[in-house]
NUNU-660931 format. One record per atom (N, C-alpha, C, O, CB): residue number from 1; residue in one letter; atom name; x, y, z. Coordinates in pm, whole numbers, padded with zeros to 5 digits. Glycine has a CB too. Example, Ala and Ser with C-alpha at 12.3 -4.5 7.8 and 13.67 -1.06 7.14 Angstrom:
BEGIN
(1; 'a'; 'N'; (01319; -00569; 00780)) (1; 'a'; 'CA'; (01230; -00450; 00780)) (1; 'a'; 'C'; (01320; -00330; 00780)) (1; 'a'; 'O'; (01424; -00332; 00846)) (1; 'a'; 'CB'; (01131; -00447; 00905)) (2; 's'; 'N'; (01285; -00225; 00708)) (2; 's'; 'CA'; (01367; -00106; 00714)) (2; 's'; 'C'; (01290; 00003; 00787)) (2; 's'; 'O'; (01341; 00114; 00804)) (2; 's'; 'CB'; (01408; -00060; 00572)) 
% end
This chain:
BEGIN
(1; 'm'; 'N'; (11123; 25571; 17732)) (1; 'm'; 'CA'; (11134; 25427; 17704)) (1; 'm'; 'C'; (11115; 25403; 17551)) (1; 'm'; 'O'; (11023; 25462; 17495)) (1; 'm'; 'CB'; (11027; 25346; 17789)) (2; 'n'; 'N'; (11190; 25325; 17487)) (2; 'n'; 'CA'; (11181; 25291; 17345)) (2; 'n'; 'C'; (11129; 25154; 17329)) (2; 'n'; 'O'; (11188; 25064; 17389)) (2; 'n'; 'CB'; (11316; 25303; 17276)) (3; 'i'; 'N'; (11022; 25123; 17254)) (3; 'i'; 'CA'; (10957; 25002; 17244)) (3; 'i'; 'C'; (10991; 24960; 17098)) (3; 'i'; 'O'; (10955; 25028; 17003)) (3; 'i'; 'CB'; (10801; 25014; 17277)) (4; 'g'; 'N'; (11068; 24837; 17084)) (4; 'g'; 'CA'; (11111; 24792; 16949)) (4; 'g'; 'C'; (10986; 24727; 16876)) (4; 'g'; 'O'; (10881; 24703; 16936)) (4; 'g'; 'CB'; (11235; 24685; 16961)) (5; 'e'; 'N'; (11002; 24704; 16755)) (5; 'e'; 'CA'; (10902; 24618; 16677)) (5; 'e'; 'C'; (10971; 24510; 16616)) (5; 'e'; 'O'; (11075; 24532; 16554)) (5; 'e'; 'CB'; (10826; 24695; 16568)) (6; 'd'; 'N'; (10927; 24399; 16626)) (6; 'd'; 'CA'; (10969; 24280; 16562)) (6; 'd'; 'C'; (10908; 24231; 16465)) (6; 'd'; 'O'; (10785; 24229; 16467)) (6; 'd'; 'CB'; (10977; 24193; 16632)) (7; 'q'; 'N'; (10977; 24180; 16360)) (7; 'q'; 'CA'; (10900; 24128; 16233)) (7; 'q'; 'C'; (10801; 24038; 16262)) (7; 'q'; 'O'; (10690; 24053; 16212)) (7; 'q'; 'CB'; (10984; 24062; 16135)) (8; 'g'; 'N'; (10829; 23933; 16348)) (8; 'g'; 'CA'; (10736; 23834; 16395)) (8; 'g'; 'C'; (10646; 23750; 16286)) (8; 'g'; 'O'; (10553; 23678; 16322)) (8; 'g'; 'CB'; (10646; 23907; 16486)) (9; 'r'; 'N'; (10682; 23766; 16159)) (9; 'r'; 'CA'; (10611; 23694; 16050)) (9; 'r'; 'C'; (10734; 23626; 15952)) (9; 'r'; 'O'; (10830; 23687; 15904)) (9; 'r'; 'CB'; (10505; 23809; 15960)) (10; 'y'; 'N'; (10705; 23497; 15939)) (10; 'y'; 'CA'; (10807; 23437; 15843)) (10; 'y'; 'C'; (10744; 23350; 15747)) (10; 'y'; 'O'; (10642; 23289; 15780)) (10; 'y'; 'CB'; (10914; 23359; 15914)) (11; 'i'; 'N'; (10799; 23336; 15623)) (11; 'i'; 'CA'; (10757; 23229; 15528)) (11; 'i'; 'C'; (10847; 23126; 15524)) (11; 'i'; 'O'; (10964; 23156; 15501)) (11; 'i'; 'CB'; (10739; 23274; 15396)) (12; 'i'; 'N'; (10813; 22995; 15544)) (12; 'i'; 'CA'; (10901; 22883; 15526)) (12; 'i'; 'C'; (10843; 22784; 15445)) (12; 'i'; 'O'; (10721; 22767; 15435)) (12; 'i'; 'CB'; (10940; 22824; 15648)) (13; 'e'; 'N'; (10945; 22709; 15377)) (13; 'e'; 'CA'; (10899; 22618; 15294)) (13; 'e'; 'C'; (10927; 22464; 15363)) (13; 'e'; 'O'; (11034; 22442; 15420)) (13; 'e'; 'CB'; (10969; 22645; 15153)) (14; 'i'; 'N'; (10840; 22378; 15355)) (14; 'i'; 'CA'; (10834; 22265; 15428)) (14; 'i'; 'C'; (10826; 22151; 15324)) (14; 'i'; 'O'; (10751; 22167; 15228)) (14; 'i'; 'CB'; (10717; 22269; 15527)) (15; 'e'; 'N'; (10890; 22051; 15335)) (15; 'e'; 'CA'; (10869; 21924; 15235)) (15; 'e'; 'C'; (10734; 21870; 15278)) (15; 'e'; 'O'; (10696; 21875; 15395)) (15; 'e'; 'CB'; (10994; 21798; 15249)) (16; 'k'; 'N'; (10664; 21817; 15180)) (16; 'k'; 'CA'; (10533; 21760; 15194)) (16; 'k'; 'C'; (10545; 21637; 15310)) (16; 'k'; 'O'; (10448; 21619; 15384)) (16; 'k'; 'CB'; (10482; 21704; 15041)) (17; 't'; 'N'; (10641; 21571; 15321)) (17; 't'; 'CA'; (10658; 21468; 15414)) (17; 't'; 'C'; (10678; 21519; 15558)) (17; 't'; 'O'; (10665; 21437; 15649)) (17; 't'; 'CB'; (10771; 21385; 15371)) (18; 'n'; 'N'; (10711; 21654; 15590)) (18; 'n'; 'CA'; (10731; 21708; 15706)) (18; 'n'; 'C'; (10617; 21803; 15753)) (18; 'n'; 'O'; (10632; 21871; 15854)) (18; 'n'; 'CB'; (10853; 21770; 15701)) (19; 'i'; 'N'; (10509; 21808; 15681)) (19; 'i'; 'CA'; (10410; 21921; 15708)) (19; 'i'; 'C'; (10340; 21888; 15840)) (19; 'i'; 'O'; (10321; 21975; 15925)) (19; 'i'; 'CB'; (10299; 21938; 15586)) (20; 'k'; 'N'; (10300; 21754; 15858)) (20; 'k'; 'CA'; (10222; 21737; 15983)) (20; 'k'; 'C'; (10305; 21745; 16091)) (20; 'k'; 'O'; (10252; 21796; 16189)) (20; 'k'; 'CB'; (10149; 21613; 15992)) (21; 'k'; 'N'; (10434; 21707; 16105)) (21; 'k'; 'CA'; (10540; 21731; 16205)) (21; 'k'; 'C'; (10543; 21878; 16240)) (21; 'k'; 'O'; (10521; 21920; 16354)) (21; 'k'; 'CB'; (10679; 21686; 16152)) (22; 'v'; 'N'; (10567; 21945; 16147)) (22; 'v'; 'CA'; (10579; 22092; 16168)) (22; 'v'; 'C'; (10449; 22160; 16215)) (22; 'v'; 'O'; (10457; 22244; 16305)) (22; 'v'; 'CB'; (10624; 22159; 16039)) (23; 'n'; 'N'; (10333; 22130; 16163)) (23; 'n'; 'CA'; (10202; 22185; 16214)) (23; 'n'; 'C'; (10188; 22143; 16350)) (23; 'n'; 'O'; (10145; 22224; 16432)) (23; 'n'; 'CB'; (10079; 22139; 16132)) (24; 'd'; 'N'; (10226; 21995; 16395)) (24; 'd'; 'CA'; (10211; 21980; 16529)) (24; 'd'; 'C'; (10291; 22045; 16627)) (24; 'd'; 'O'; (10246; 22079; 16737)) (24; 'd'; 'CB'; (10218; 21865; 16551)) (25; 'l'; 'N'; (10409; 22064; 16592)) (25; 'l'; 'CA'; (10508; 22146; 16664)) (25; 'l'; 'C'; (10475; 22282; 16680)) (25; 'l'; 'O'; (10497; 22341; 16786)) (25; 'l'; 'CB'; (10632; 22141; 16601)) (26; 'l'; 'N'; (10419; 22341; 16574)) (26; 'l'; 'CA'; (10372; 22498; 16597)) (26; 'l'; 'C'; (10241; 22504; 16687)) (26; 'l'; 'O'; (10221; 22598; 16765)) (26; 'l'; 'CB'; (10334; 22576; 16444)) (27; 'k'; 'N'; (10158; 22401; 16672)) (27; 'k'; 'CA'; (10034; 22401; 16751)) (27; 'k'; 'C'; (10089; 22384; 16915)) (27; 'k'; 'O'; (10052; 22459; 17006)) (27; 'k'; 'CB'; (09927; 22266; 16695)) (28; 'k'; 'N'; (10172; 22284; 16929)) (28; 'k'; 'CA'; (10219; 22256; 17059)) (28; 'k'; 'C'; (10276; 22379; 17124)) (28; 'k'; 'O'; (10263; 22394; 17246)) (28; 'k'; 'CB'; (10319; 22150; 17054)) (29; 'n'; 'N'; (10340; 22470; 17047)) (29; 'n'; 'CA'; (10415; 22593; 17113)) (29; 'n'; 'C'; (10325; 22702; 17093)) (29; 'n'; 'O'; (10380; 22811; 17099)) (29; 'n'; 'CB'; (10562; 22630; 17048)) (30; 's'; 'N'; (10201; 22703; 17071)) (30; 's'; 'CA'; (10088; 22803; 17035)) (30; 's'; 'C'; (10148; 22918; 16943)) (30; 's'; 'O'; (10142; 23037; 16973)) (30; 's'; 'CB'; (10020; 22870; 17175)) (31; 'v'; 'N'; (10208; 22866; 16823)) (31; 'v'; 'CA'; (10258; 22956; 16725)) (31; 'v'; 'C'; (10132; 22962; 16617)) (31; 'v'; 'O'; (10082; 22864; 16561)) (31; 'v'; 'CB'; (10408; 22902; 16661)) (32; 'h'; 'N'; (10097; 23086; 16602)) (32; 'h'; 'CA'; (09979; 23098; 16484)) (32; 'h'; 'C'; (10066; 23082; 16346)) (32; 'h'; 'O'; (10177; 23130; 16323)) (32; 'h'; 'CB'; (09886; 23269; 16487)) (33; 'f'; 'N'; (09991; 23006; 16265)) (33; 'f'; 'CA'; (10035; 22984; 16124)) (33; 'f'; 'C'; (09937; 22974; 16020)) (33; 'f'; 'O'; (09826; 22929; 16049)) (33; 'f'; 'CB'; (10109; 22870; 16116)) (34; 'd'; 'N'; (09964; 23009; 15901)) (34; 'd'; 'CA'; (09875; 22975; 15806)) (34; 'd'; 'C'; (09936; 22902; 15689)) (34; 'd'; 'O'; (10049; 22938; 15656)) (34; 'd'; 'CB'; (09808; 23089; 15765)) (35; 'n'; 'N'; (09880; 22806; 15623)) (35; 'n'; 'CA'; (09935; 22744; 15498)) (35; 'n'; 'C'; (09912; 22842; 15387)) (35; 'n'; 'O'; (09796; 22872; 15360)) (35; 'n'; 'CB'; (09866; 22604; 15464)) (36; 'l'; 'N'; (09995; 22888; 15332)) (36; 'l'; 'CA'; (09978; 22998; 15214)) (36; 'l'; 'C'; (09947; 22927; 15082)) (36; 'l'; 'O'; (09848; 22955; 15015)) (36; 'l'; 'CB'; (10119; 23090; 15192)) (37; 'g'; 'N'; (10040; 22831; 15047)) (37; 'g'; 'CA'; (10024; 22766; 14914)) (37; 'g'; 'C'; (10120; 22645; 14905)) (37; 'g'; 'O'; (10183; 22591; 14997)) (37; 'g'; 'CB'; (10055; 22869; 14796)) (38; 'v'; 'N'; (10116; 22613; 14766)) (38; 'v'; 'CA'; (10200; 22492; 14750)) (38; 'v'; 'C'; (10296; 22509; 14631)) (38; 'v'; 'O'; (10252; 22561; 14529)) (38; 'v'; 'CB'; (10111; 22365; 14729)) (39; 'i'; 'N'; (10411; 22473; 14636)) (39; 'i'; 'CA'; (10505; 22497; 14539)) (39; 'i'; 'C'; (10507; 22370; 14446)) (39; 'i'; 'O'; (10530; 22259; 14492)) (39; 'i'; 'CB'; (10642; 22529; 14603)) (40; 'e'; 'N'; (10476; 22396; 14292)) (40; 'e'; 'CA'; (10460; 22296; 14209)) (40; 'e'; 'C'; (10546; 22354; 14106)) (40; 'e'; 'O'; (10527; 22467; 14062)) (40; 'e'; 'CB'; (10316; 22258; 14173)) (41; 'd'; 'N'; (10663; 22258; 14058)) (41; 'd'; 'CA'; (10743; 22288; 13972)) (41; 'd'; 'C'; (10816; 22435; 13991)) (41; 'd'; 'O'; (10899; 22453; 14079)) (41; 'd'; 'CB'; (10672; 22271; 13857)) (42; 'k'; 'N'; (10778; 22532; 13903)) (42; 'k'; 'CA'; (10836; 22674; 13924)) (42; 'k'; 'C'; (10725; 22771; 13963)) (42; 'k'; 'O'; (10740; 22892; 13952)) (42; 'k'; 'CB'; (10908; 22729; 13790)) (43; 'n'; 'N'; (10609; 22711; 14012)) (43; 'n'; 'CA'; (10494; 22788; 14040)) (43; 'n'; 'C'; (10462; 22779; 14201)) (43; 'n'; 'O'; (10505; 22690; 14274)) (43; 'n'; 'CB'; (10372; 22734; 13949)) (44; 'l'; 'N'; (10382; 22881; 14239)) (44; 'l'; 'CA'; (10327; 22879; 14363)) (44; 'l'; 'C'; (10176; 22885; 14354)) (44; 'l'; 'O'; (10116; 22977; 14299)) (44; 'l'; 'CB'; (10383; 22986; 14443)) (45; 's'; 'N'; (10118; 22779; 14414)) (45; 's'; 'CA'; (09976; 22785; 14398)) (45; 's'; 'C'; (09897; 22815; 14525)) (45; 's'; 'O'; (09945; 22775; 14631)) (45; 's'; 'CB'; (09931; 22660; 14344)) (46; 'f'; 'N'; (09789; 22876; 14527)) (46; 'f'; 'CA'; (09727; 22930; 14645)) (46; 'f'; 'C'; (09579; 22849; 14632)) (46; 'f'; 'O'; (09504; 22868; 14536)) (46; 'f'; 'CB'; (09721; 23112; 14644)) (47; 'n'; 'N'; (09553; 22775; 14721)) (47; 'n'; 'CA'; (09430; 22702; 14723)) (47; 'n'; 'C'; (09391; 22634; 14589)) (47; 'n'; 'O'; (09271; 22610; 14572)) (47; 'n'; 'CB'; (09324; 22794; 14764)) (48; 'g'; 'N'; (09477; 22604; 14498)) (48; 'g'; 'CA'; (09442; 22562; 14377)) (48; 'g'; 'C'; (09379; 22658; 14272)) (48; 'g'; 'O'; (09354; 22621; 14157)) (48; 'g'; 'CB'; (09363; 22463; 14400)) (49; 'e'; 'N'; (09355; 22779; 14316)) (49; 'e'; 'CA'; (09289; 22893; 14247)) (49; 'e'; 'C'; (09376; 22972; 14175)) (49; 'e'; 'O'; (09361; 22996; 14056)) (49; 'e'; 'CB'; (09220; 22977; 14334)) (50; 'i'; 'N'; (09480; 23019; 14254)) (50; 'i'; 'CA'; (09584; 23117; 14201)) (50; 'i'; 'C'; (09719; 23037; 14170)) (50; 'i'; 'O'; (09758; 22956; 14254)) (50; 'i'; 'CB'; (09613; 23239; 14314)) (51; 'n'; 'N'; (09782; 23054; 14065)) (51; 'n'; 'CA'; (09896; 22987; 14024)) (51; 'n'; 'C'; (10002; 23104; 13961)) (51; 'n'; 'O'; (09988; 23156; 13851)) (51; 'n'; 'CB'; (09850; 22871; 13916)) (52; 'l'; 'N'; (10101; 23131; 14049)) (52; 'l'; 'CA'; (10197; 23228; 14015)) (52; 'l'; 'C'; (10332; 23177; 13987)) (52; 'l'; 'O'; (10372; 23088; 14062)) (52; 'l'; 'CB'; (10204; 23322; 14116)) (53; 'p'; 'N'; (10408; 23217; 13893)) (53; 'p'; 'CA'; (10546; 23185; 13871)) (53; 'p'; 'C'; (10635; 23236; 13965)) (53; 'p'; 'O'; (10643; 23357; 13985)) (53; 'p'; 'CB'; (10587; 23225; 13750)) (54; 'i'; 'N'; (10704; 23151; 14024)) (54; 'i'; 'CA'; (10804; 23207; 14143)) (54; 'i'; 'C'; (10893; 23313; 14109)) (54; 'i'; 'O'; (10921; 23404; 14187)) (54; 'i'; 'CB'; (10897; 23101; 14196)) (55; 'e'; 'N'; (10943; 23300; 13978)) (55; 'e'; 'CA'; (11031; 23402; 13929)) (55; 'e'; 'C'; (10961; 23544; 13918)) (55; 'e'; 'O'; (11024; 23648; 13939)) (55; 'e'; 'CB'; (11084; 23357; 13793)) (56; 'e'; 'N'; (10834; 23542; 13887)) (56; 'e'; 'CA'; (10763; 23667; 13883)) (56; 'e'; 'C'; (10756; 23733; 14023)) (56; 'e'; 'O'; (10792; 23849; 14045)) (56; 'e'; 'CB'; (10622; 23644; 13826)) (57; 'l'; 'N'; (10704; 23646; 14120)) (57; 'l'; 'CA'; (10711; 23681; 14261)) (57; 'l'; 'C'; (10820; 23758; 14307)) (57; 'l'; 'O'; (10817; 23871; 14357)) (57; 'l'; 'CB'; (10710; 23572; 14335)) (58; 's'; 'N'; (10944; 23666; 14278)) (58; 's'; 'CA'; (11078; 23711; 14326)) (58; 's'; 'C'; (11110; 23857; 14258)) (58; 's'; 'O'; (11165; 23946; 14324)) (58; 's'; 'CB'; (11194; 23596; 14284)) (59; 'k'; 'N'; (11076; 23873; 14134)) (59; 'k'; 'CA'; (11122; 23996; 14074)) (59; 'k'; 'C'; (11032; 24109; 14127)) (59; 'k'; 'O'; (11083; 24220; 14141)) (59; 'k'; 'CB'; (11121; 23988; 13918)) (60; 't'; 'N'; (10898; 24089; 14158)) (60; 't'; 'CA'; (10809; 24180; 14206)) (60; 't'; 'C'; (10860; 24225; 14360)) (60; 't'; 'O'; (10873; 24344; 14392)) (60; 't'; 'CB'; (10661; 24114; 14202)) (61; 'h'; 'N'; (10885; 24124; 14441)) (61; 'h'; 'CA'; (10934; 24163; 14563)) (61; 'h'; 'C'; (11068; 24236; 14579)) (61; 'h'; 'O'; (11086; 24326; 14662)) (61; 'h'; 'CB'; (10938; 24055; 14633)) (62; 'k'; 'N'; (11165; 24189; 14489)) (62; 'k'; 'CA'; (11294; 24262; 14484)) (62; 'k'; 'C'; (11292; 24394; 14438)) (62; 'k'; 'O'; (11371; 24476; 14486)) (62; 'k'; 'CB'; (11385; 24199; 14407)) (63; 'y'; 'N'; (11203; 24428; 14343)) (63; 'y'; 'CA'; (11213; 24562; 14269)) (63; 'y'; 'C'; (11087; 24644; 14294)) (63; 'y'; 'O'; (11069; 24738; 14216)) (63; 'y'; 'CB'; (11232; 24541; 14109)) (64; 'w'; 'N'; (10995; 24622; 14394)) (64; 'w'; 'CA'; (10868; 24691; 14398)) (64; 'w'; 'C'; (10894; 24847; 14447)) (64; 'w'; 'O'; (10822; 24939; 14407)) (64; 'w'; 'CB'; (10766; 24609; 14499)) (65; 'l'; 'N'; (11005; 24867; 14538)) (65; 'l'; 'CA'; (11023; 24998; 14591)) (65; 'l'; 'C'; (11081; 25089; 14483)) (65; 'l'; 'O'; (11051; 25207; 14470)) (65; 'l'; 'CB'; (11112; 24993; 14714)) (66; 'k'; 'N'; (11175; 25016; 14403)) (66; 'k'; 'CA'; (11250; 25085; 14304)) (66; 'k'; 'C'; (11134; 25135; 14198)) (66; 'k'; 'O'; (11123; 25253; 14163)) (66; 'k'; 'CB'; (11371; 24984; 14237)) (67; 'n'; 'N'; (11062; 25045; 14160)) (67; 'n'; 'CA'; (10954; 25079; 14060)) (67; 'n'; 'C'; (10857; 25186; 14100)) (67; 'n'; 'O'; (10820; 25277; 14026)) (67; 'n'; 'CB'; (10875; 24960; 14029)) (68; 'y'; 'N'; (10822; 25168; 14217)) (68; 'y'; 'CA'; (10716; 25269; 14289)) (68; 'y'; 'C'; (10789; 25406; 14295)) (68; 'y'; 'O'; (10720; 25504; 14268)) (68; 'y'; 'CB'; (10671; 25219; 14453)) (69; 'l'; 'N'; (10916; 25426; 14326)) (69; 'l'; 'CA'; (10982; 25547; 14338)) (69; 'l'; 'C'; (10985; 25615; 14208)) (69; 'l'; 'O'; (10957; 25735; 14204)) (69; 'l'; 'CB'; (11115; 25530; 14391)) (70; 'e'; 'N'; (11017; 25546; 14097)) (70; 'e'; 'CA'; (11032; 25582; 13977)) (70; 'e'; 'C'; (10903; 25625; 13894)) (70; 'e'; 'O'; (10910; 25700; 13797)) (70; 'e'; 'CB'; (11096; 25482; 13923)) (71; 'n'; 'N'; (10799; 25576; 13938)) (71; 'n'; 'CA'; (10666; 25618; 13887)) (71; 'n'; 'C'; (10603; 25724; 13950)) (71; 'n'; 'O'; (10492; 25762; 13911)) (71; 'n'; 'CB'; (10577; 25516; 13890)) 
% end
């Protein structure tokens, strides 16, 4: 018997006006979630302590394996 693996983790962006509605919906359906950060202009802020440019995060995500294999 083969057992598959599911990704089961997703990152979604929610407008500030919809955060409560989405949080309530997730709780109602027993879906575990974490608030990761806030997008401000072109940066992603985590708990107001870490502030990273979205472009840098995107480049790191897209090319990490290639960079890893080349080094």
